[in-house]
C-alpha positions as CSV (number, residue, x, y, z in Angstrom):
1,M,-10.1,84.8,-7.6
2,A,-13.1,83.7,-5.7
3,R,-13.5,82.7,-2.1
4,V,-14.2,79.0,-1.8
5,T,-16.0,77.5,1.2
6,E,-16.1,73.8,0.4
7,I,-14.3,71.1,-1.4
8,R,-16.4,68.0,-2.2
9,I,-15.6,64.6,-3.7
10,D,-18.3,63.2,-6.0
11,D,-18.7,59.5,-4.9
12,P,-15.8,59.3,-2.4
13,G,-16.0,55.5,-2.3
14,G,-15.5,55.2,-6.0
15,M,-12.9,57.9,-6.4
16,N,-9.5,56.9,-7.8
17,V,-6.2,57.7,-6.1
18,L,-5.5,60.6,-8.4
19,G,-8.8,62.3,-7.4
20,L,-8.2,61.8,-3.7
21,F,-4.7,63.3,-4.1
22,L,-6.1,66.3,-5.9
23,A,-8.8,66.9,-3.3
24,R,-6.2,66.6,-0.4
25,A,-3.9,69.1,-2.1
26,L,-6.8,71.5,-2.7
27,R,-8.0,71.3,1.0
28,R,-4.5,72.0,2.3
29,N,-4.0,74.9,-0.1
30,L,-7.5,76.3,0.5
31,E,-6.5,76.9,4.2
32,A,-3.1,78.3,3.3
33,R,-4.5,80.7,0.7
34,G,-7.4,82.0,2.8
35,G,-10.0,80.5,0.5
36,R,-8.8,82.2,-2.7
37,L,-8.6,79.8,-5.6
38,P,-8.8,80.1,-9.4
39,R,-11.8,81.4,-11.3
40,R,-14.5,79.1,-12.5
41,G,-13.6,76.4,-14.9
42,V,-12.8,72.7,-15.1
43,L,-9.4,71.1,-15.0
44,A,-9.2,67.5,-16.2
45,V,-6.2,65.4,-15.2
46,E,-5.1,62.1,-16.7
47,A,-2.3,59.9,-15.4
48,E,-1.5,56.2,-15.5
49,G,-4.9,55.3,-16.8
50,M,-6.7,57.4,-14.1
51,R,-8.8,60.4,-14.8
52,A,-10.2,63.0,-12.5
53,A,-11.8,66.4,-13.0
54,V,-11.7,69.4,-10.7
55,V,-14.7,71.7,-11.2
56,F,-13.9,75.2,-9.8
57,G,-17.3,76.8,-9.0
58,A,-18.3,80.1,-7.4
59,R,-18.3,78.8,-3.8
60,E,-17.2,75.2,-4.0
61,I,-14.9,72.9,-5.7
62,L,-16.0,69.4,-6.9
63,V,-13.6,66.6,-7.6
64,T,-15.2,64.0,-9.9
65,R,-14.6,61.1,-12.3
66,R,-17.7,62.1,-14.4
67,E,-17.2,63.3,-17.9
68,V,-17.2,67.1,-18.0
69,S,-16.2,69.6,-20.6
70,P,-12.8,70.9,-19.4
71,R,-11.2,74.3,-19.8
72,V,-7.9,72.5,-19.8
73,T,-6.7,68.9,-19.8
74,L,-3.4,67.8,-18.3
75,R,-2.0,64.4,-19.4
76,A,1.3,62.9,-18.2
77,P,2.9,60.0,-16.5
78,L,2.4,60.3,-12.8
79,A,6.0,61.2,-12.0
80,D,6.0,64.1,-14.5
81,L,2.6,65.3,-13.1
82,A,4.0,65.2,-9.6
83,N,7.0,67.3,-10.6
84,A,4.7,69.8,-12.3
85,L,2.6,70.0,-9.2
86,A,5.5,70.2,-6.7
87,R,7.3,73.0,-8.7
88,P,4.7,74.8,-10.9
89,G,6.3,76.7,-13.6
90,L,6.7,76.7,-17.4
91,R,9.7,74.4,-17.4
92,N,7.8,71.5,-15.6
93,L,4.6,72.3,-17.5
94,L,6.4,71.5,-20.7
95,R,6.7,67.9,-19.6
96,V,2.9,67.6,-19.3
97,K,0.6,67.5,-22.3
98,V,-1.7,70.4,-22.0
99,R,-4.8,70.8,-24.1
100,G,-6.6,74.1,-23.5
101,S,-5.6,77.3,-21.6
102,R,-2.0,77.1,-20.4
103,L,-2.6,80.2,-18.2
104,F,-5.5,78.4,-16.4
105,A,-3.3,75.3,-16.2
106,L,-0.5,77.3,-14.4
107,R,-3.1,78.8,-12.0
108,C,-4.4,75.4,-11.2
109,L,-1.0,73.9,-10.7
110,K,-0.2,76.5,-8.1
111,V,-3.2,75.6,-5.9
112,L,-2.7,71.9,-6.4
113,R,0.8,71.9,-5.0
114,P,1.2,69.0,-2.6
């Protein structure tokens, strides 16, 4: 795990509620975990017609609505996604459609816990 120093929102005025929620959870967990977050990669999240991507870089995390090539994509109704984030684990992850690395998805869910 790398040490992250900054979490940025690409176009904060145009960001949807899902992206703002993800950025807030990341900021809170960045402090709690001492800056240690998952390795580099892109997590795309889709819920209720909203789409946001979390780009984990070497020193910063970017939350964006731009199209990026994700390492993993999570797609679910907002309630199922909230359950998976609140209690990350295989059981709740099964309610979310995952395309890509399930291991990376689990790591991301742990740092996105609200």
